[in-house]
VOPAGU-2260 file (C-alpha; in pm, 1 decimal, decimal comma):
REM VOPAGU-2260
SITE   aa  ch    i         X         Y         Z
SITE  UNK   A    0       0,3       0,2       0,2
SITE  UNK   A    1      96,6     360,5     -50,9
SITE  UNK   A    2     -49,4     691,1      62,0
SITE  UNK   A    3      86,0     970,3    -156,1
SITE  UNK   A    4      20,9    1318,3     -21,7
SITE  UNK   A    5     234,6    1459,8    -302,0
SITE  UNK   A    6       4,6    1324,1    -574,1
SITE  UNK   A    7    -309,2    1263,5    -367,5
SITE  UNK   A    8    -360,4     894,3    -430,3
SITE  UNK   A    9    -391,9     581,5    -219,2
SITE  UNK   A   10    -270,0     254,5    -366,1
SITE  UNK   A   11    -460,1     -42,9    -221,5
SITE  UNK   A   12    -266,7    -358,9    -297,5
SITE  UNK   A   13    -463,0    -677,7    -352,0
SITE  UNK   A   14    -290,6   -1016,8    -349,8
SITE  UNK   A   15    -150,4   -1194,3    -655,3
SITE  UNK   A   16    -213,3    -911,0    -899,9
SITE  UNK   A   17     146,5    -793,1    -958,1
SITE  UNK   A   18      91,5    -555,2    -668,9
SITE  UNK   A   19     454,3    -560,6    -559,6
SITE  UNK   A   20     569,2    -450,5    -904,9
SITE  UNK   A   21     316,0    -165,0    -915,5
SITE  UNK   A   22     394,9     -60,7    -557,5
SITE  UNK   A   23     764,6     -37,4    -646,5
SITE  UNK   A   24     685,2     160,9    -960,9
SITE  UNK   A   25     449,2     405,3    -785,7
SITE  UNK   A   26     694,0     453,4    -498,4
SITE  UNK   A   27     941,1     609,6    -742,1
SITE  UNK   A   28     712,4     913,6    -781,8
SITE  UNK   A   29     645,1     952,6    -410,0
SITE  UNK   A   30     763,2    1238,7    -193,2
SITE  UNK   A   31     943,3    1232,4     138,4
SITE  UNK   A   32     620,5    1274,4     338,9
SITE  UNK   A   33     438,1     988,9     165,5
SITE  UNK   A   34     361,8     662,0     345,8
SITE  UNK   A   35     524,1     356,9     188,3
SITE  UNK   A   36     583,2      58,4     420,3
SITE  UNK   A   37     860,3    -198,8     376,1
SITE  UNK   A   38     820,4    -499,4     150,1
SITE  UNK   A   39    1006,5    -834,5     137,6
SITE  UNK   A   40    1378,1    -757,4     165,8
SITE  UNK   A   41    1476,5    -885,9    -176,4
SITE  UNK   A   42    1204,4    -670,4    -333,4
SITE  UNK   A   43    1294,5    -375,8    -110,5
SITE  UNK   A   44    1646,9    -393,0    -248,8
SITE  UNK   A   45    1502,4    -371,9    -601,0
SITE  UNK   A   46    1292,9     -72,1    -499,2
SITE  UNK   A   47    1592,0     103,7    -348,8
SITE  UNK   A   48    1798,4      32,2    -658,1
SITE  UNK   A   49    1521,1     196,0    -863,0
SITE  UNK   A   50    1509,6     505,2    -641,9
SITE  UNK   A   51    1175,2     415,3    -485,8
SITE  UNK   A   52    1049,3     558,7    -158,4
SITE  UNK   A   53    1005,3     359,7     161,4
SITE  UNK   A   54     927,7     555,6     475,8
SITE  UNK   A   55     685,3     703,3     731,9
SITE  UNK   A   56     565,6     358,0     823,4
SITE  UNK   A   57     645,8     378,7    1193,9
SITE  UNK   A   58     704,1     625,7    1475,2
SITE  UNK   A   59    1081,0     582,0    1456,6
SITE  UNK   A   60    1239,9     749,2    1152,4
SITE  UNK   A   61    1589,8     663,0    1280,0
SITE  UNK   A   62    1507,2     292,8    1269,7
SITE  UNK   A   63    1350,4     335,6     926,7
SITE  UNK   A   64    1669,4     489,9     789,5
SITE  UNK   A   65    1880,8     220,1     953,6
SITE  UNK   A   66    1669,4     -49,2     791,0
SITE  UNK   A   67    1710,8     102,3     447,1
SITE  UNK   A   68    2086,0     137,8     500,1
SITE  UNK   A   69    2098,8    -230,4     591,7
SITE  UNK   A   70    1904,2    -322,8     276,6
SITE  UNK   A   71    2136,6    -121,5      55,4
SITE  UNK   A   72    2454,5    -260,7     215,8
SITE  UNK   A   73    2351,1    -628,9     224,6
SITE  UNK   A   74    2495,3    -880,0     -16,4
SITE  UNK   A   75    2237,1   -1083,9    -212,6
SITE  UNK   A   76    2277,1   -1386,2      13,8
SITE  UNK   A   77    2214,7   -1172,1     323,9
SITE  UNK   A   78    1883,2   -1022,3     213,6
SITE  UNK   A   79    1662,7   -1318,9     302,8
SITE  UNK   A   80    1776,8   -1294,4     665,4
SITE  UNK   A   81    1678,5    -929,0     705,8
SITE  UNK   A   82    1348,0    -908,6     897,8
SITE  UNK   A   83    1078,9    -658,6     819,5
SITE  UNK   A   84    1099,5    -375,3    1073,9
SITE  UNK   A   85     805,3    -281,1    1296,3
SITE  UNK   A   86     542,4     -98,7    1094,3
SITE  UNK   A   87     193,9      43,7    1147,6
SITE  UNK   A   88      94,3     -58,5     796,6
SITE  UNK   A   89      53,0    -399,0     632,3
SITE  UNK   A   90     106,5    -459,3     259,7
SITE  UNK   A   91    -254,0    -559,1     185,0
SITE  UNK   A   92    -465,9    -313,9     382,4
SITE  UNK   A   93    -813,6    -209,8     271,3
SITE  UNK   A   94    -891,7     159,2     228,4
SITE  UNK   A   95   -1089,8     144,3     554,4
SITE  UNK   A   96    -793,4      -4,6     739,1
SITE  UNK   A   97    -561,7     257,7     591,8
SITE  UNK   A   98    -792,1     538,1     702,4
SITE  UNK   A   99    -811,6     387,6    1051,3
SITE  UNK   A  100    -432,5     356,8    1073,8
SITE  UNK   A  101    -374,9     714,7     960,1
SITE  UNK   A  102    -668,4     864,7    1146,7
SITE  UNK   A  103    -809,2    1048,8     847,4
SITE  UNK   A  104   -1035,0    1009,5     545,1
SITE  UNK   A  105    -904,5     979,1     191,7
SITE  UNK   A  106   -1233,2    1041,2      11,6
SITE  UNK   A  107   -1065,9    1328,5    -173,5
SITE  UNK   A  108    -774,2    1113,4    -291,3
SITE  UNK   A  109    -770,6     889,8    -599,1
SITE  UNK   A  110    -802,7     523,9    -500,5
SITE  UNK   A  111    -593,6     308,8    -733,1
SITE  UNK   A  112    -566,6     -68,9    -744,8
SITE  UNK   A  113    -471,3    -360,9    -968,8
SITE  UNK   A  114    -722,9    -628,7   -1066,9
SITE  UNK   A  115    -673,8    -967,7   -1228,7
SITE  UNK   A  116    -875,7   -1271,2   -1334,8
SITE  UNK   A  117    -951,4   -1463,8   -1012,5
SITE  UNK   A  118    -846,8   -1792,3   -1177,0
SITE  UNK   A  119    -505,6   -1646,2   -1249,6
SITE  UNK   A  120    -481,4   -1517,2    -891,7
SITE  UNK   A  121    -542,6   -1864,5    -755,2
SITE  UNK   A  122    -292,8   -2027,6    -992,0
SITE  UNK   A  123     -35,7   -1763,5    -900,3
SITE  UNK   A  124     -96,8   -1831,5    -528,9
SITE  UNK   A  125     -34,6   -2202,2    -580,5
SITE  UNK   A  126     295,2   -2127,1    -750,3
SITE  UNK   A  127     396,9   -1895,9    -466,9
SITE  UNK   A  128     317,6   -2163,9    -210,3
SITE  UNK   A  129     555,7   -2396,1    -393,6
SITE  UNK   A  130     839,0   -2157,0    -476,5
SITE  UNK   A  131     847,8   -1857,3    -242,7
SITE  UNK   A  132    1134,2   -1986,1     -30,0
SITE  UNK   A  133    1351,6   -2015,3    -337,8
SITE  UNK   A  134    1243,9   -1669,9    -451,0
SITE  UNK   A  135    1373,3   -1514,0    -129,8
SITE  UNK   A  136    1709,0   -1689,0    -161,5
SITE  UNK   A  137    2024,0   -1532,2    -296,0
SITE  UNK   A  138    1944,4   -1661,8    -645,9
SITE  UNK   A  139    1617,7   -1457,2    -651,2
SITE  UNK   A  140    1472,5   -1749,8    -846,1
SITE  UNK   A  141    1170,2   -1704,7   -1069,9
SITE  UNK   A  142     865,3   -1877,1    -926,8
SITE  UNK   A  143     807,7   -2080,3   -1240,2
SITE  UNK   A  144     793,6   -2438,0   -1116,8
SITE  UNK   A  145     432,4   -2559,4   -1134,2
SITE  UNK   A  146     272,6   -2715,4    -826,2
SITE  UNK   A  147     281,3   -3092,4    -887,5
SITE  UNK   A  148     -65,3   -3148,4    -734,9
SITE  UNK   A  149    -255,5   -2825,9    -795,9
SITE  UNK   A  150    -601,5   -2975,4    -739,3
SITE  UNK   A  151    -501,3   -3125,0    -405,1
SITE  UNK   A  152    -337,3   -2799,3    -295,9
SITE  UNK   A  153    -649,4   -2604,9    -388,6
SITE  UNK   A  154    -860,9   -2847,6    -184,8
SITE  UNK   A  155    -642,4   -2773,3     117,9
SITE  UNK   A  156    -662,9   -2397,9      60,9
SITE  UNK   A  157   -1041,7   -2414,1      38,3
SITE  UNK   A  158   -1061,9   -2621,9     356,7
SITE  UNK   A  159    -852,4   -2363,2     540,7
SITE  UNK   A  160   -1043,3   -2068,9     397,4
SITE  UNK   A  161    -734,6   -1930,8     229,1
SITE  UNK   A  162    -888,8   -1824,0    -105,1
SITE  UNK   A  163   -1066,5   -1551,5      89,8
SITE  UNK   A  164    -734,0   -1370,3     108,4
SITE  UNK   A  165    -744,3   -1336,2    -270,2
SITE  UNK   A  166   -1078,4   -1157,9    -275,6
SITE  UNK   A  167   -1026,1    -789,4    -332,7
SITE  UNK   A  168   -1361,0    -625,5    -400,5
SITE  UNK   A  169   -1419,2    -557,9     -30,9
SITE  UNK   A  170   -1087,1    -370,8      -2,5
SITE  UNK   A  171   -1218,1     -57,4    -173,5
SITE  UNK   A  172   -1486,0      35,1      79,8
SITE  UNK   A  173   -1764,1      58,8    -175,9
SITE  UNK   A  174   -1574,7     321,4    -375,5
SITE  UNK   A  175   -1514,0     296,7    -750,1
SITE  UNK   A  176   -1135,4     262,9    -774,2
SITE  UNK   A  177    -909,2     358,0   -1062,6
SITE  UNK   A  178    -836,1       4,3   -1183,7
SITE  UNK   A  179    -508,0     -97,2   -1345,9
SITE  UNK   A  180    -566,8    -428,7   -1516,6
SITE  UNK   A  181    -299,8    -694,8   -1497,4
SITE  UNK   A  182    -373,9    -795,1   -1854,8
SITE  UNK   A  183    -248,2    -458,4   -1989,9
SITE  UNK   A  184     -65,8    -328,5   -1688,9
SITE  UNK   A  185     203,8    -117,6   -1854,7
SITE  UNK   A  186     -50,4      77,4   -2061,0
SITE  UNK   A  187    -278,6     130,8   -1760,8
SITE  UNK   A  188       8,6     243,7   -1542,5
SITE  UNK   A  189     115,4     491,2   -1810,7
SITE  UNK   A  190    -241,0     626,3   -1829,6
SITE  UNK   A  191    -255,3     666,4   -1450,1
SITE  UNK   A  192      82,3     845,0   -1450,2
SITE  UNK   A  193     -60,6    1092,1   -1699,2
SITE  UNK   A  194    -342,5    1175,6   -1457,4
SITE  UNK   A  195     -72,3    1257,7   -1199,7
SITE  UNK   A  196     123,7    1465,9   -1447,9
SITE  UNK   A  197     438,9    1256,5   -1408,4
SITE  UNK   A  198     642,7    1045,9   -1651,5
SITE  UNK   A  199     550,5     678,2   -1660,2
SITE  UNK   A  200     752,3     507,1   -1387,0
SITE  UNK   A  201     948,0     195,3   -1482,4
SITE  UNK   A  202     757,4    -124,7   -1404,0
SITE  UNK   A  203     971,2    -407,4   -1266,6
SITE  UNK   A  204     863,3    -772,0   -1271,5
SITE  UNK   A  205     890,4    -866,2    -906,4
SITE  UNK   A  206     801,3   -1219,3    -793,3
SITE  UNK   A  207     818,7   -1334,5   -1153,7
SITE  UNK   A  208     599,8   -1640,8   -1194,3
SITE  UNK   A  209     465,9   -1867,2   -1466,8
SITE  UNK   A  210     233,6   -1610,6   -1634,6
SITE  UNK   A  211     -70,9   -1767,4   -1477,4
SITE  UNK   A  212    -308,1   -1584,8   -1713,5
SITE  UNK   A  213    -183,2   -1812,6   -1994,8
SITE  UNK   A  214    -264,6   -2135,4   -1806,4
SITE  UNK   A  215    -598,6   -2305,3   -1869,2
SITE  UNK   A  216    -759,8   -2371,2   -1529,0
SITE  UNK   A  217    -906,2   -2692,9   -1670,2
SITE  UNK   A  218    -550,4   -2827,7   -1701,4
SITE  UNK   A  219    -502,5   -2797,9   -1323,7
SITE  UNK   A  220    -840,7   -2818,1   -1151,2
SITE  UNK   A  221   -1140,1   -3047,5   -1143,2
SITE  UNK   A  222   -1476,1   -2929,7   -1276,9
SITE  UNK   A  223   -1621,9   -2901,6    -926,5
SITE  UNK   A  224   -1329,4   -2679,4    -823,6
SITE  UNK   A  225   -1378,5   -2456,3   -1127,2
SITE  UNK   A  226   -1747,8   -2425,9   -1039,9
SITE  UNK   A  227   -1653,4   -2335,2    -680,7
SITE  UNK   A  228   -1420,1   -2059,3    -801,8
SITE  UNK   A  229   -1691,0   -1927,5   -1035,2
SITE  UNK   A  230   -1929,5   -1901,0    -742,6
SITE  UNK   A  231   -1687,7   -1772,5    -480,6
SITE  UNK   A  232   -1559,1   -1491,0    -698,8
SITE  UNK   A  233   -1886,3   -1421,8    -883,9
SITE  UNK   A  234   -1930,3   -1068,1    -747,5
SITE  UNK   A  235   -1569,1    -977,0    -821,3
SITE  UNK   A  236   -1586,7   -1119,0   -1174,9
SITE  UNK   A  237   -1899,2    -919,3   -1246,8
SITE  UNK   A  238   -1758,0    -597,2   -1098,4
SITE  UNK   A  239   -1430,9    -608,9   -1292,8
SITE  UNK   A  240   -1540,3    -779,6   -1610,9
SITE  UNK   A  241   -1390,0   -1126,6   -1579,9
SITE  UNK   A  242   -1570,6   -1428,7   -1723,6
SITE  UNK   A  243   -1652,9   -1751,0   -1539,3
SITE  UNK   A  244   -1521,1   -2071,1   -1690,0
């Protein structure tokens, strides 16, 4: 998430929508007073290398600066061991949670988000479950290895209620957000940058995965699972224009 007082926008970051990449990109246009909490250390290093902003996420600016100095000085094999510092903000906060944490309303700010086909979000989550430890390692490995038993993994996620974390429609507090679509993200980011009056920020590809949008859900999931996804995400599909399978 980001709160930009300089450009008067709030970025609400849903899960498995390339949110880390967009957060890094948008942080490069932020000002010193903007709120931009820390992300996973290996991604934070990428953000710092790109000149992105991370700050105002706690009540201790000295500790914030020390954390960023540590990130910049670390060798690649040291990054995975760097813990996230204490922060008042979580990566995936709703607009209501952000307003509560800051103690003010952002009704007069643009609310920007990224949306993606729910089937692709679920497939991306399965790949992360399999490969995230390797991603955080010194090799910064792409998360491209497919889960060997996707249907069984999805069954376990459903049993534990985990797909609920991938729902995003509730995160916008009933407001109509400015939606950047994963399917044409660079063009949408450029269009949003124009509304801010800034050059298009570079868009990294953090947490690079298997391009889940290109994978047919029928190749991974049973029919009953596909029907469950259609029903569970029906409101979100209708709101953002994604088709059931």
